[in-house]
C-alpha positions as CSV (number, residue, x, y, z in Angstrom):
1,X,3.3,25.1,4.7
2,X,1.6,22.4,3.0
3,X,1.0,19.3,4.9
4,X,0.4,16.8,1.5
5,X,2.2,16.4,-1.4
6,X,1.4,15.6,-5.0
7,X,3.5,14.3,-7.7
8,X,1.9,14.0,-11.0
9,X,2.9,13.7,-14.9
10,X,2.8,11.1,-17.5
11,X,4.9,7.9,-17.4
12,X,8.6,7.5,-16.8
13,X,8.9,11.2,-15.7
14,X,10.5,10.0,-12.7
15,X,7.5,10.8,-10.4
16,X,8.1,7.5,-8.4
17,X,11.7,7.7,-8.4
18,X,11.3,11.3,-6.8
19,X,9.0,9.9,-4.2
20,X,11.9,7.4,-3.3
21,X,14.6,10.5,-3.3
22,X,11.9,11.9,-0.5
23,X,11.5,8.4,1.3
24,X,15.9,8.9,1.5
25,X,15.6,12.4,2.8
26,X,12.7,12.1,5.5
27,X,12.9,8.8,7.0
28,X,16.1,9.2,9.6
29,X,15.7,13.2,9.7
30,X,16.8,13.9,12.9
31,X,14.3,16.6,13.8
32,X,11.2,14.6,13.1
33,X,12.8,11.5,14.7
34,X,13.5,13.5,18.1
35,X,10.0,15.1,17.9
36,X,8.7,11.6,17.1
37,X,10.8,10.1,20.5
38,X,9.8,13.1,22.8
39,X,6.2,12.7,21.6
40,X,6.2,9.0,22.6
41,X,8.1,9.7,25.9
42,X,5.5,11.9,27.1
43,X,2.5,9.8,26.1
44,X,4.4,6.5,27.4
45,X,4.6,9.1,31.0
46,X,0.8,9.0,30.9
47,X,0.4,5.4,31.0
48,X,0.9,4.3,27.3
49,X,3.0,1.6,26.2
50,X,4.3,2.6,22.7
51,X,7.1,1.6,20.6
52,X,9.6,3.6,18.9
53,X,10.1,3.5,15.2
54,X,13.3,3.1,13.7
55,X,12.9,5.5,10.9
56,X,9.7,7.2,9.6
57,X,9.0,6.3,6.1
58,X,5.9,4.3,5.9
59,X,5.3,3.2,2.4
60,X,2.7,1.2,-0.3
61,X,5.4,-0.2,-1.7
62,X,8.8,-2.2,-0.8
63,X,11.9,0.1,-0.1
64,X,15.1,0.3,1.3
65,X,16.4,2.9,3.8
66,X,19.5,3.9,3.4
67,X,21.6,6.1,5.9
68,X,25.7,6.4,6.1
69,X,27.2,3.8,8.3
70,X,23.9,2.0,9.2
71,X,23.0,-1.2,7.9
72,X,20.1,-0.6,5.3
73,X,16.6,-1.2,6.8
74,X,13.3,-1.7,4.8
75,X,10.3,0.6,5.2
76,X,7.1,0.0,7.0
77,X,4.2,-0.9,5.3
78,X,1.0,1.2,4.9
79,X,-2.0,0.9,3.1
80,X,-4.1,4.1,2.1
81,X,-7.6,2.5,2.4
82,X,-6.5,2.2,6.1
83,X,-5.7,5.7,6.6
84,X,-8.1,7.8,8.9
85,X,-8.5,8.9,12.6
86,X,-9.1,5.8,14.6
87,X,-12.3,4.1,13.1
88,X,-13.3,0.6,14.2
89,X,-15.7,-1.4,12.2
90,X,-17.2,-4.5,14.1
91,X,-20.1,-6.6,13.0
92,X,-22.2,-8.9,14.9
93,X,-21.9,-12.9,13.5
94,X,-25.1,-14.5,14.0
95,X,-23.6,-17.9,13.5
96,X,-20.9,-17.8,16.2
97,X,-23.0,-15.3,18.2
98,X,-19.6,-13.1,18.5
99,X,-18.6,-9.6,17.7
100,X,-16.1,-9.6,14.5
101,X,-13.7,-6.6,13.5
102,X,-14.0,-6.2,10.0
103,X,-12.3,-2.8,9.7
104,X,-9.9,-0.5,11.4
105,X,-7.7,2.3,10.6
106,X,-3.7,2.0,10.9
107,X,-2.2,3.5,13.8
108,X,0.6,5.1,13.1
109,X,3.5,7.3,15.2
110,X,3.3,10.6,15.6
111,X,5.7,12.8,12.6
112,X,5.1,9.7,10.4
113,X,5.7,10.6,6.7
114,X,3.6,8.9,4.5
115,X,4.5,7.6,1.2
116,X,2.0,6.2,-1.8
117,X,2.7,5.1,-5.3
118,X,-0.5,5.7,-7.5
119,X,-2.1,7.3,-4.3
120,X,-4.9,9.0,-5.8
121,X,-6.7,5.5,-5.9
122,X,-7.2,5.8,-2.1
123,X,-8.5,9.5,-2.4
124,X,-10.7,8.7,-5.7
125,X,-12.6,11.8,-6.2
126,X,-15.0,9.8,-8.3
127,X,-16.1,7.9,-5.4
128,X,-17.7,10.3,-2.6
129,X,-17.9,7.0,-0.4
130,X,-14.0,6.6,-0.4
131,X,-13.9,9.7,2.1
132,X,-16.1,9.5,5.0
133,X,-15.6,12.2,7.8
134,X,-13.3,10.2,10.1
135,X,-10.9,10.6,6.7
136,X,-11.5,14.1,5.8
137,X,-10.9,15.1,9.6
138,X,-7.7,13.1,9.2
139,X,-6.5,15.2,6.7
140,X,-7.5,18.2,8.2
141,X,-5.5,17.1,11.7
142,X,-2.3,15.7,10.1
143,X,-0.3,18.3,11.4
144,X,-1.5,18.0,14.7
145,X,0.2,14.5,14.5
146,X,3.0,16.0,12.7
147,X,2.4,13.7,10.1
148,X,3.4,14.1,6.5
149,X,1.6,12.8,3.3
150,X,3.2,12.1,-0.2
151,X,1.7,10.6,-2.9
152,X,2.4,10.0,-6.7
153,X,-0.9,10.2,-9.1
154,X,-1.2,10.7,-13.4
155,X,-3.7,13.6,-12.7
156,X,-4.3,15.5,-9.5
157,X,-7.8,15.8,-10.4
158,X,-8.5,12.6,-9.9
159,X,-7.7,13.1,-5.9
160,X,-10.5,14.2,-3.5
161,X,-10.8,17.8,-3.2
162,X,-10.2,17.3,0.9
163,X,-6.9,16.4,-0.1
164,X,-5.7,18.7,-2.9
165,X,-7.0,21.6,-0.9
166,X,-4.3,21.0,1.8
167,X,-1.5,20.1,-0.5
168,X,1.3,21.5,-2.5
169,X,2.2,19.9,-6.4
170,X,4.9,19.2,-8.3
171,X,4.6,18.2,-11.9
172,X,7.3,16.0,-13.7
173,X,6.4,17.4,-17.4
174,X,9.2,16.1,-19.1
175,X,10.9,12.4,-19.3
176,X,13.6,11.9,-16.9
177,X,17.5,12.4,-18.3
178,X,20.0,9.4,-17.0
179,X,23.3,9.4,-17.2
180,X,25.8,6.3,-16.9
181,X,28.8,5.5,-15.5
182,X,31.4,3.2,-17.2
183,X,29.7,-0.1,-15.8
184,X,25.9,1.1,-16.9
185,X,25.1,2.2,-13.6
186,X,22.8,5.2,-13.3
187,X,25.2,8.3,-12.1
188,X,23.3,11.1,-12.4
189,X,19.1,11.8,-12.5
190,X,17.8,14.8,-13.9
191,X,14.1,15.5,-13.1
192,X,11.9,18.3,-15.3
193,X,9.3,19.8,-12.7
194,X,7.2,22.4,-11.9
195,X,6.1,23.5,-8.8
196,X,2.7,24.5,-7.7
197,X,2.1,25.7,-4.2
198,X,-1.8,25.6,-4.1
199,X,-4.8,23.6,-5.7
200,X,-5.7,26.8,-7.1
201,X,-2.5,27.2,-9.5
202,X,-2.5,23.7,-10.6
203,X,-6.2,23.7,-11.4
204,X,-5.5,27.0,-13.4
205,X,-2.9,25.1,-15.4
206,X,-4.9,21.8,-15.7
207,X,-8.2,23.8,-16.9
208,X,-6.8,26.5,-18.9
209,X,-3.2,26.2,-19.6
210,X,-2.0,28.9,-17.5
211,X,1.2,29.1,-15.5
212,X,0.6,31.6,-12.4
213,X,3.3,33.8,-11.1
214,X,3.2,31.4,-8.0
215,X,4.7,28.5,-10.3
216,X,8.4,27.5,-10.4
217,X,9.7,25.5,-13.0
218,X,12.9,24.0,-12.0
219,X,15.2,21.0,-12.6
220,X,15.8,18.3,-10.4
221,X,19.4,16.9,-9.9
222,X,20.0,13.5,-8.2
223,X,23.7,12.3,-8.0
224,X,22.9,9.0,-7.3
225,X,26.5,8.5,-6.8
226,X,26.6,10.2,-3.5
227,X,26.6,7.7,-0.2
228,X,23.0,6.3,0.6
229,X,21.5,8.0,-3.0
230,X,21.8,5.6,-5.4
231,X,18.1,5.7,-5.5
232,X,17.7,3.7,-8.6
233,X,18.7,0.6,-6.4
234,X,16.4,0.9,-3.4
235,X,12.9,0.4,-5.1
236,X,11.4,-2.4,-7.4
237,X,10.3,0.3,-10.5
238,X,7.8,-2.7,-11.2
239,X,6.4,-3.6,-7.8
240,X,3.0,-3.6,-8.9
241,X,3.4,-6.0,-12.0
242,X,2.5,-8.6,-9.8
243,X,-1.3,-7.6,-9.8
244,X,-1.6,-8.8,-13.5
245,X,-1.3,-12.4,-12.3
246,X,-4.2,-12.5,-9.7
247,X,-6.2,-15.6,-10.6
248,X,-3.5,-17.1,-12.9
249,X,-2.3,-19.9,-10.9
250,X,-3.8,-22.5,-13.1
251,X,-4.3,-20.2,-16.6
252,X,-2.3,-19.3,-19.4
253,X,-2.3,-16.3,-21.4
254,X,-5.0,-15.4,-23.8
255,X,-3.4,-16.2,-27.2
256,X,-6.4,-16.3,-29.9
257,X,-5.1,-16.3,-33.3
258,X,-7.8,-16.8,-35.8
259,X,-8.7,-15.4,-39.4
260,X,-12.0,-13.8,-39.2
261,X,-13.1,-14.0,-43.1
262,X,-16.5,-14.6,-43.2
263,X,-17.5,-17.5,-46.3
264,X,-21.0,-18.5,-44.6
265,X,-23.7,-17.0,-42.4
266,X,-22.2,-18.7,-39.2
267,X,-19.1,-17.2,-39.9
268,X,-20.6,-13.7,-39.8
269,X,-22.6,-14.9,-36.6
270,X,-19.3,-16.0,-34.7
271,X,-17.8,-12.5,-35.7
272,X,-20.9,-10.5,-34.4
273,X,-20.2,-12.8,-31.1
274,X,-16.4,-11.7,-30.8
275,X,-16.7,-8.1,-31.9
276,X,-19.5,-7.4,-29.5
277,X,-20.3,-3.8,-29.1
278,X,-22.4,-4.1,-26.1
279,X,-21.4,-4.0,-22.7
280,X,-20.8,-7.2,-20.7
281,X,-23.3,-7.6,-17.9
282,X,-20.2,-8.8,-15.7
283,X,-18.3,-5.2,-16.1
284,X,-20.7,-3.8,-14.0
285,X,-20.7,-6.7,-11.2
286,X,-19.0,-7.8,-8.3
287,X,-16.6,-10.1,-8.9
288,X,-14.3,-12.9,-6.9
289,X,-11.6,-9.9,-6.3
290,X,-14.5,-8.2,-4.1
291,X,-14.9,-11.6,-2.1
292,X,-17.7,-13.2,-3.9
């Protein structure tokens, strides 16, 4: 059985919605919670002093955890760039003559369920430096710690092969169907999916359009009227839209209205400045968002 699960497809097909659905199913799974608590008890008996989580859902977006007759709880936060086997980076500051911790991987409890939206950015196949050995080994050893990884991406080939080889896949190939009640609330959601059990199966489809005999086409119906299953209310579908507001504190929108007709040489010069086909140098340089 796969230890990581990749959900992919076009926008508005229900990928993140299904991810949140999985959060609700797994966060308070009693078997996993019992295994987690038993493991922590055995470690504390050795002399550790480890806390027990209230649930097992670690996500990179805000999400409420709901269960029957329990008060809603918030997710535990996780950053996919800090996932891996224990790894610390310490640099010496010559000015203060002290050591500074500049990076460490997150220490998550056993049997944690990790949910990443737009997850391919953390395991980008185009960036070989993003998967050093301590992250490759982490992926390979997830099952040893009871951990399970769920992630959403638009194109699975953008995910590093080390992750894909240990994953199964679910494609959302058509826009989700929503059924509403009299008050305009989502009552029923139908997700149109294909399940690929291995990387080999999904790559056969992506590269050649071949659906192997292992692929299962199925509709998934979520009844949002059931207790603790009002999935659309539990997360913000536009959680990451704040990313577009970086550096906007004292700025306004770029609203340029101009007629670019040319009546003289200077107009032509200005036209070619604005409609420049060369790549700006700053496109290749590190900017303020990278700490400079």
